[in-house]
C-alpha positions in Angstrom: 6.8 -13.8 -19.9 8.5 -16.9 -18.6 8.1 -17.8 -14.9 11.1 -16.6 -12.8 11.4 -19.9 -10.9 14.3 -21.8 -12.6 12.6 -25.2 -12.5 9.2 -23.9 -13.7 8.5 -23.9 -17.4 5.2 -21.9 -17.0 4.3 -18.5 -18.4 2.9 -15.5 -16.6 -0.7 -14.6 -17.5 -2.5 -11.3 -16.7 -5.2 -11.9 -14.1 -7.1 -10.2 -11.4 -6.5 -11.6 -7.9 -7.6 -11.2 -4.3 -4.7 -9.7 -2.5 -4.3 -10.4 1.3 -2.7 -7.6 3.4 -1.7 -8.5 7.0 -1.5 -5.7 9.4 -1.0 -5.5 13.2 -4.7 -4.9 13.8 -6.0 -7.5 11.4 -6.2 -8.8 7.8 -7.6 -7.0 4.8 -8.5 -8.5 1.4 -8.6 -6.4 -1.8 -10.4 -7.9 -4.8 -9.6 -7.3 -8.4 -5.9 -6.6 -8.1 -4.1 -6.8 -11.4 -1.2 -9.2 -11.3 0.8 -11.6 -13.4 0.2 -15.2 -12.3 2.3 -18.3 -13.5 0.1 -20.8 -15.3 1.8 -23.7 -13.7 3.2 -22.9 -10.2 0.9 -19.9 -9.3 3.8 -17.5 -8.6 2.4 -14.0 -8.5 3.9 -10.7 -9.5 2.2 -7.4 -8.6 3.6 -4.3 -10.2 5.2 -1.7 -7.9 2.7 1.0 -8.9 -0.2 -1.3 -7.9 1.4 -2.0 -4.5 1.8 1.8 -3.9 -1.9 2.3 -4.7 -2.9 -0.5 -2.3 -0.7 1.1 0.4 -2.4 4.4 -0.1 -5.8 2.8 0.2 -4.9 1.0 3.4 -3.5 4.3 4.9 -6.7 6.1 3.9 -5.0 8.4 1.5 -7.0 7.2 -1.4 -10.6 6.2 -1.6 -11.7 3.3 -3.8 -14.2 5.6 -5.6 -11.2 7.8 -6.8 -9.8 4.8 -8.7 -12.9 4.4 -10.9 -12.9 8.0 -12.1 
């Protein structure tokens, strides 16, 4: 998929990233988050479903071990 930035001719690639989540009480980092990353400019797209899962993890509604089963 072509990058969404008009001046960037790059293509998005499937990768796993470390996602930073800033909260009022601190910062959390989540490793191995699936995302699409532009090969040239680094623009990153995370699917809505992945974001919802991250939000559940942060709120304590989902344990990381549940994701692996």
